[in-house]
Structures are given as structure tokens and as C-alpha cells.
C-alpha positions in Angstrom: -85.5 34.0 5.5 -83.3 30.9 6.1 -84.3 29.5 2.7 -82.9 32.7 1.0 -79.5 32.3 2.8 -79.3 28.7 1.9 -80.0 29.5 -1.7 -77.3 32.2 -1.7 -74.7 29.9 -0.2 -75.5 27.2 -2.9 -75.1 29.8 -5.7 -71.7 31.0 -4.2 -70.4 27.4 -4.0 -71.4 26.7 -7.6 -69.6 29.9 -8.8 -66.4 29.1 -6.8 -66.1 25.5 -7.7 -64.2 26.0 -11.1 -61.7 28.3 -9.4 -61.1 25.9 -6.6 -60.6 23.0 -9.0 -58.1 25.1 -11.1 -56.2 26.0 -7.9 -56.0 22.4 -6.8 -54.7 21.3 -10.2 -52.0 23.8 -10.0 -50.7 22.6 -6.7 -47.5 20.3 -6.9 -48.0 16.6 -6.4 -45.6 13.9 -5.2 -42.2 14.4 -3.6 -40.5 17.8 -4.0 -37.8 18.4 -6.7 -34.3 17.8 -5.5 -31.6 20.3 -6.5 -28.8 18.7 -8.6 -25.8 19.5 -10.7 -25.4 17.7 -14.0 -22.8 17.0 -16.7 -23.0 15.6 -20.2 -21.9 12.1 -21.1 -19.3 12.5 -23.8 -17.8 10.2 -26.4 -14.0 9.8 -26.4 -11.3 7.8 -28.1 -9.1 6.1 -25.6 -6.8 3.1 -25.3 -8.7 -0.2 -25.2 -9.0 -2.1 -22.0 -8.4 -5.8 -21.1 -10.5 -7.0 -18.2 -8.8 -9.8 -16.2 -9.0 -11.4 -12.8 -6.0 -11.5 -10.5 -4.9 -12.3 -7.0 -3.3 -10.1 -4.3 0.2 -11.1 -3.0 2.5 -9.4 -0.5 5.0 -7.0 -1.9 7.7 -8.8 0.0 7.9 -12.0 2.1 10.8 -12.6 4.5 11.5 -15.7 6.5 13.3 -13.7 9.2 16.1 -15.8 10.7 18.7 -15.6 13.5 22.3 -14.8 12.4 23.9 -16.6 15.4 23.0 -19.4 17.8 21.5 -18.9 21.2 18.5 -19.4 23.4 15.5 -17.1 22.8 15.4 -14.7 25.7 12.6 -12.3 24.4 10.0 -13.0 21.7 7.7 -10.3 20.4 6.9 -11.6 16.8 3.4 -12.8 17.5 1.2 -13.7 14.6 -0.9 -10.8 13.3 1.3 -8.1 14.9 2.5 -5.1 12.8 6.1 -4.1 13.1 7.9 -1.0 11.9 11.2 -1.2 10.1 14.1 -1.8 12.6 11.7 -2.8 15.4 12.8 -5.6 17.7 11.2 -9.0 16.9 13.2 -11.2 19.2 16.4 -11.2 21.4 18.7 -14.1 22.0 20.5 -14.6 25.3 23.5 -12.3 25.3 25.1 -13.1 28.7 28.0 -15.2 27.5 28.8 -12.6 24.8 28.7 -9.7 27.2 31.1 -11.5 29.5 33.5 -12.2 26.7 33.2 -8.6 25.4 34.0 -7.2 28.9 37.1 -9.4 29.1 38.2 -8.4 25.6 37.8 -4.7 26.4 39.9 -5.1 29.5 42.7 -6.8 27.6 42.5 -4.1 25.0 42.8 -1.4 27.7 45.9 -3.2 29.0 47.4 -3.6 25.5 46.9 0.1 24.8 48.7 1.0 28.1 51.6 -1.2 27.1 51.6 0.3 23.6 51.8 3.8 25.1 54.7 2.7 27.3 56.5 1.1 24.3 56.1 4.3 22.3 57.7 6.4 25.1 60.5 3.9 25.5 61.1 4.0 21.7 61.2 7.8 21.6 63.7 7.9 24.5 65.9 5.2 23.0 65.7 6.9 19.5 66.9 10.2 21.0 69.8 8.5 22.7 70.7 6.5 19.7 70.9 9.6 17.6 73.4 11.0 20.1 75.3 7.7 19.9 74.9 7.1 23.7 73.1 3.7 23.3 73.9 0.8 20.9 71.8 0.2 17.8 70.5 -3.0 19.3 68.7 -1.2 22.1 67.0 1.0 19.5 66.0 -1.9 17.3 64.7 -3.9 20.3 62.5 -1.0 21.4 61.3 -0.5 17.8 60.4 -4.2 17.6 58.6 -4.0 21.0 56.6 -1.0 19.9 55.5 -2.6 16.6 54.7 -5.9 18.2 52.6 -4.2 20.8 50.8 -2.3 18.1 49.8 -5.6 16.4 48.5 -7.0 19.7 46.3 -3.9 20.1 45.0 -4.4 16.5 44.2 -8.0 17.2 42.3 -7.1 20.4 40.4 -4.3 18.6 39.3 -6.8 16.0 38.2 -9.2 18.8 36.2 -6.4 20.5 34.6 -5.5 17.1 33.7 -9.2 16.5 32.1 -9.6 19.9 30.2 -6.3 19.4 28.9 -7.7 16.1 27.9 -10.9 17.8 26.1 -8.9 20.5 24.2 -6.9 17.9 23.1 -10.2 16.3 21.4 -11.3 19.5 18.7 -8.8 18.4 16.5 -9.8 15.5 14.9 -6.8 13.9 12.2 -6.2 11.3 13.7 -5.6 7.9 10.7 -3.6 6.7 7.2 -2.5 7.8 5.2 -5.7 7.9 2.8 -8.1 9.6 3.9 -11.4 11.2 2.2 -14.2 9.3 3.8 -17.1 11.2 5.9 -17.5 14.3 8.5 -20.3 14.3 10.0 -20.2 17.8 9.3 -19.1 21.4 11.1 -18.0 24.6 13.6 -20.6 25.8 14.0 -22.4 22.5 17.5 -22.8 21.1 18.1 -21.5 17.6 21.1 -22.0 15.3 22.4 -19.6 12.7 19.8 -19.4 10.0 17.1 -20.7 12.3 13.7 -19.1 11.4 12.2 -16.7 13.8 9.0 -15.6 11.9 7.5 -15.0 8.5 7.0 -11.3 7.8 4.8 -9.8 5.0 5.1 -6.4 3.6 1.6 -5.2 2.5 1.7 -1.4 2.7 2.4 -2.0 -1.0 1.1 -5.2 -2.7 1.6 -7.1 -5.9 -1.3 -8.4 -8.1 -0.6 -11.5 -10.3 -2.7 -11.9 -13.4 -2.5 -14.7 -15.9 -3.0 -12.9 -19.2 -4.0 -14.8 -22.4 -1.4 -14.6 -25.1 -3.5 -12.5 -27.4 -3.5 -9.7 -24.8 0.2 -9.8 -23.8 1.3 -8.4 -27.1 -0.8 -5.2 -26.7 0.1 -4.5 -23.0 2.8 -1.9 -22.1 5.0 -2.0 -19.1 4.4 0.9 -16.6 0.8 1.1 -17.8 -1.7 2.2 -15.1 -4.5 -0.2 -14.5 -7.8 0.3 -12.6 -8.3 -2.4 -9.9 -11.5 -3.2 -8.1 -12.0 -5.8 -5.3 -15.2 -7.7 -4.8 -14.6 -7.7 -1.0 -14.3 -3.9 -1.0 -17.3 -2.6 -3.0 -17.1 1.0 -4.0 -13.3 1.2 -3.7 -11.0 1.6 -6.7 -7.2 1.2 -6.7 -4.6 2.0 -9.3 -1.9 -0.6 -10.2 1.2 -0.2 -12.3 2.2 -3.0 -14.7 5.6 -3.9 -13.4 6.5 -7.2 -15.1 5.5 -9.4 -18.0 6.9 -12.9 -17.8 8.8 -14.1 -20.9 7.6 -17.6 -20.1 4.0 -18.7 -20.5 2.0 -21.7 -19.6 2.0 -23.9 -22.8 -1.3 -25.6 -21.8 -3.3 -22.6 -20.9 -1.5 -20.2 -23.3 -1.3 -17.5 -20.5 1.6 -15.4 -19.3 1.9 -14.2 -15.7 2.0 -10.4 -15.3 2.6 -8.5 -12.1 1.2 -5.2 -11.1 2.4 -3.1 -8.1 0.1 -0.8 -6.2 -0.1 1.2 -2.9 -2.3 -0.3 -0.2 -3.7 2.6 1.8 -4.9 1.4 5.2 -3.6 -2.1 4.3 -7.2 -2.9 3.2 -6.0 -5.3 0.5 -5.0 -8.7 2.0 -2.9 -11.4 0.3 -5.2 -14.0 -1.4 -8.0 -11.5 -2.2 -9.5 -11.7 -5.7 -9.3 -8.5 -7.8 -10.6 -7.4 -11.1 -8.0 -5.5 -13.3 -8.8 -3.2 -16.2 -5.5 -3.0 -18.1 -5.2 -0.4 -20.9 -3.8 -1.7 -24.3 -2.0 0.1 -27.1 -5.2 -0.1 -29.3 -7.7 2.8 -29.2 -11.4 2.7 -29.4 -14.4 5.0 -28.8 -16.5 4.9 -25.6 -18.9 6.9 -23.5 -17.3 8.7 -20.5 -18.8 10.6 -17.5 -17.3 12.3 -14.5 -16.3 9.9 -11.7 -18.7 11.7 -9.4 -21.7 10.5 -11.4 -21.2 6.9 -10.3 -23.0 5.5 -7.3 -21.8 2.3 -5.7 -24.4 -0.2 -4.3 -23.8 -3.8 -3.2 -20.7 -4.1 -5.3 -22.4 -2.7 -8.5 -22.5 0.7 -10.0 -25.3 2.9 -11.4 -25.9 6.6 -12.3 -28.9 8.8 -12.7 -29.9 10.2 -16.1 -32.3 13.2 -16.3 -35.4 12.4 -18.4 -38.4 14.7 -18.4 -37.3 16.4 -15.3 -36.9 13.1 -13.3 -34.0 11.0 -12.2 -33.8 7.7 -13.9 -31.3 5.1 -12.5 -29.2 3.3 -15.1 -26.9 0.3 -14.2 -23.5 0.5 -15.7 -20.1 -1.1 -15.6 -16.8 0.8 -15.2 -14.3 0.8 -18.0 -11.3 3.0 -18.9 -10.3 6.2 -17.2 -9.3 9.5 -18.7 -8.1 11.9 -15.9 -11.4 12.8 -14.1 -13.6 10.8 -16.5 -14.5 7.2 -16.4 -16.0 5.0 -19.2 -19.4 3.6 -18.5 -20.8 0.6 -20.3 -24.5 0.5 -20.3 -27.6 2.3 -21.8 -26.0 5.7 -21.5 -25.9 7.7 -24.8 -23.4 10.4 -25.5 -25.0 13.8 -24.6 -27.2 12.4 -21.8 -27.4 14.6 -18.8 -26.1 12.7 -15.8 -26.3 13.8 -12.1 -22.8 14.5 -10.6 -23.9 16.2 -7.4 -26.9 15.5 -5.3 -27.2 11.9 -6.6 -26.5 10.4 -3.2 -30.0 11.5 -2.0 -32.0 10.8 -5.1 -34.6 8.1 -5.5 -35.7 6.5 -8.8 -38.2 8.7 -10.6 -37.8 11.6 -8.2 -38.2 15.1 -9.7 -35.1 17.2 -9.9 -34.2 20.8 -10.3 -31.0 21.5 -12.1 -29.0 24.2 -10.3 -25.8 23.9 -12.2 -24.0 22.2 -15.1 -20.4 21.1 -15.5 
């Protein structure tokens, strides 16, 4: 009896084997498909680009100085500190000026009182003179006294204003938003008019200086917008505006200094940093462009994913020109290729994908 059951089990296993093999072959293998959104790489004609290397400079540098002499009573301009426009950097000793100002105000008060008395005397004498009850000399004497006292009041008002101005100059304030790069004095030190307090750098905006070869200068346009990248800040892109092209070049190197101005959000760009500038020219040429979202930054380089046979294939690229929301890519990316623009941050090379949308 047992032999019969064993025989039946063997026959059933042989009959089910093909079906089980077919089922196993139909099961998915490897990692699951990742849902992505894609867009086509397109060919466009756009202004050419000159790629140059430049250096970051502060937008403004001020050697902040004292406007009067005096001993430093308060010093706040420590190196590395950020100050708002109009914020106090240092204060000079104001004691002597305050004493002189107090005395001048007292004299002015006395002079105003005498002026008021002289005015009343003049009015009374003028009235009597018109009635011919006092001689003309009395009237002219009072008129002279009134005018003379008025001039004294004016002189004292000017003196009070001068001392107030001197008092205001005991406070040294920041002329713009900036960092203190160097401090030149300290509490207790005597400074003369023009004596330096600190060096202040404005870097909420910055300048970029590039030495452009002469063959490029003739095709650059002022106010052109340039794409700026920084080796020290991988993955970040800035936009600079061409502000100045020097009319005088270096006769040995055959280069001309050009200046770009750009915003510096978060003050991430620091003076002295090396930057790479992609400047548009007046000449147009064709290129392959993709949406900016297709680019993935990694270790200071860029790549994107192309869909081939249902899988994500990474392709290293370099960035070029920009056209609104598109950016030129230089690398093995043909026009018409499907590139991943959403979901690329979690892809792995060769990973299967499932396209859930197209731009």
C-alpha cells in the first residue's frame, strides 16, 4: 500500500514540475522598479558661452576712520563680527565736549533772554518815537542793541550746533552691512582725525573679477547674466551680472579685467574664493538642454539618469548655458533621450524604473 502512495506522489510531482518552473520564471527578479517622471533632452540654439575662472571680492571695502580726535572709550568692532548699517562700532571719550556743549547752551539761553528784553525795549522806544516823546537817538540805540544781540544769539547757536556735531562724531558707526576684517585700535588708545578704527567688508553682495582673454572681450555684453559655480560649494549655482569691462588690458597676458556683481545669500561666498564663470556671448550655437531638475550633484560633479531598456543609466555631464528652466549638458546625452527629472535622488545605477509621468 505504501508503495502505491509513493508512486502516486512521484507522478504528481512530475506533472507539476513544468507549471512550477513557469511560475518561478514569471516572478520579478532583482530590486523593484522605482516610479519616476521623465522629460526629453532637446536641442536648442542659444548664445555661446565662455568658461573662465575668477576670484570673489567684497562688494565694498571701507577703512572706517574717526572724524575727530579723542581717546577710545568703547570699542565693539572685533574681527569677524557682523554689523548692520548705522550700528555703533566705537565711541570716543565725549566728556570734554559735553561740558563745552552744556556751557554753550547756557550762554545761548542767556543771550536769548537778553534778545527778548532788547526786542521789548525796541518796541517801547519805537512807539514813543512815533509819538515824538523820545529823541531819535534813543530809538536808534535800542535798534542797534536788538540787532547786536540777535547776532550774538546766532553766533552761540552756531557754536551749539558745532559742539553737537563734534559730539555726534564721537560715535563711529557702520556705513553699511558688513563684517569686520581687521581692527586697528582698542579701548584707551588715542586716535586723531582720520585715524583708522577698523576695516569693514560688505559681502551680502560680492564682486567677481575675471581676466578675460582679448578674443572673448569683443563678444561679451554688459549686463549679461552669467552662471557662477564654486568649487568650495558643490551643488550650488549663483547668477552674476556683467557690470564692467576694463578698457585697459594686460599687454603681456592679453587679458582684460571684467567685473561681475551678484547677490550672496547667506553670505556663503567669501572674498578670495575661486569661482567658475560661464559667460554668454553674442554668438549663437546649438546644444542639448535638459530641465535643471534632471541634474544630480555629487562631490562637485554632475550627472543625470537616462532611461535605457527600462533601467536608469547614469551619465556624467558638465553644465553649460541656461535657457529659463533648461540647462545645457555637455556629455553623451543625445537630443530626444528620456532623462529622469523626478525620483532621481533615490535611483541607483542600473535600477529598473517605472515611468509615471512625462514633462
